[in-house]
N, C-alpha and C positions, 0 to 999 in steps of 0.2 A: 447158513448151511453148516451142518455138523461136520466135524473133522473127517469122519470116515467117508461121507459122501463127497466132500471136497477132494480128498485124496483120490477116490475112484474117478471123479471127473477129470482130475489132473492127469492121471495115468492114461485114460482113454484119449484125451486131447493130445497129450504129448506123444503118444504112440503114433497117432495119425499124422501129426505134424512132422515127426521124425521120418516116417515112411515117405511122405511127400517130399521132404527136403533132402533125402539121402543122396540123390545124384549131385545136387548143388554142393552139399557138404563134402562129397568125395572130390569134386573139382577143386574146391577151396583148399582142402587138405593137401592135394597134389601140388598146388601152387606154393604152399608153405614149404613142402619137402624139397621142391626143386630149387627154391631160392636160398634156403638156409638150413636144410637138412633136418635131422631129428633132434628133439621130439616134435611131432606135429601138433600135439595137444599139450596144454598147460593147465595144471590144476592149482589155482591160487587158494591159499589157506584163508578161509572166511569163517565167521561165526554163524551157526545155524540156530534152529529152535532150541530154547533153554541153554543157549551159550555153547552148544556142542560144536567143536570145530569140524569142518568138512572141506573137501576140495571142490571148488567151483570151477567147472571145466570150461575151457575156451579153446578155440584154435590159437596156436601160439602166434602172437603178433610182434614179439620182441626177440632180440638176439638171445641165444641160449645163455643161461647164467645171469639174466637181467636182474633178478632180485639181489644177487651178490654185488652186481655193479652199482645198484642203488645204495646199498649199505656202505660201499667204499667211497662214494662220492658225496661228501657232506653237503655241498651246495645243491646238488640235485635232490638229495633227500629233504633238505630244508624247503625247497620249492614244492616238492610233492606234498609235504604235510600242510604247508600254508595254503595250498590250492585245493584243500578238501580231500587229501589223500588220492590225488590223481594228477596227471600231467597231460596237456594236450599233445597229440602225436607230433606236431611240428616243433614242440619244445623238448621232446624226449629223444635223446640220441640212441636210445635202446630199441626204438620201434623200427621195424624193417619196412621196405617199400611195399611189399605185399600186405604187411600188417596194417599200414595206413589205409590201403584200399579196403581191406576187410572191415576195419573199424568205421570208416565213413558209411558203410552200408549195413552195419550191425551184424555182419555175417559171422564174425568171430564168436558171437554169443550162441550160435546154433547148438553146440555140444551141451549146453545147459539143459536141453530137453532130456538128456541122459540123467542129469541130476534129478529132474522131476520124476522120471521113471523109477529112480532109486529111492525116492522119498526124502531126499535132503533139501529139495526146493519145491516150490509151487509155481504154477504159471503166473499167479498174481500175488504180490506180497512186497514188503520192503526190500530194497536192494541190499544184498548181503554186505556186511561191513567187515573190515579187518579189526582185530582187537583194539588197536590204538584209537580207532575211529569212535569207539563207544563214548569217549570223553565228550564228544560233541552233543550227546544226548543227555548228559548230566545224570541226575537221579532217575530219569525215565528210561535209562538204557535197558533196564530189566523188562520194561513194557515192550520195547522193540523186539526183544528176544522171545516173547510169548508165542509168536507165530513163525511159520516157516518163511524164509526169504523167498522172493519171487524173481522170475525173469523180467517181468515188467511190474510196475506198481504206480502209486500216486506220484512219485517223483520221476521215475524213469519215463513214464508215458508222456511227460511234457516235452520230450524231444529237445529241440534247440533252446527251448525256454526254461530248461531245468535250472533252478536257482542253486546257489552255494549254501553252505551252512551259515547261519542257523535255520534259514527258511526250509532247507531240505529236511532237517530233523522235525520241524513242526508238521510238514506234510506227511512224513512217514508215520509219525505218532498219531496223527489224526486218523489215518487209515486204520491203524491197528485198533484204535478205540471204537471205530464205527464200521468196521468191515462187514460185508454181507454180499449176497448175490448181486444186488443192484449196483453196489460200488464196484465189484469185480467186473461186471459187464461193461460199466461205463469206462473203466480203465482199459479194458481190452479194446473197446471201440476207439478210444483216444490213442491207443498205441499204434493202430494201423497207419494213420497219416504220419506219425512220428517216425516210424520205420521207413516208410516210403520216402519221406523227406531226407532221411539220412542225417548223419552227424555233421557238424560244421567242418568246413575244410580246415586243415591244420595251418 
């Protein structure tokens, strides 16, 4: 699929999904606001196509100032890096109670439909990475950045079976090299049960 056609399909699909999900998104946002105040949304700095940085939007699931807390806590930062640049909710003291609930149901990801409408993300593509994460891809890091990152993709759609690095890097790079309409449809279909199943309990 040509990039122009892919973007048009992304915009139409994301617009419809956002319209359908708007009431649920509003309820989730209100829950975040009631529990821990503002801001309700959090834009994490990630690398997009051609290495351009962008804000990957989510409902905020952590305490305000969570990034600064991570930088100040050397032990927490070390576990974050060693665990593939993520921490399970139950192991992360920064995650709120509402945040854990949202993460288990993947509802915190809904605002990324706005990223798709704005053109910084696609519905299907490699999961966006932080700059330090590119080291996991070695010399092939430039290949990863040839396409827009996606809300779901070859790695994300595996749900609870998602592997850590270096297998994650292999899956994402294989998608980039072989992507097409059939691969995208297969990933979207595989993502449905992964979302319904939810993330593992912390």
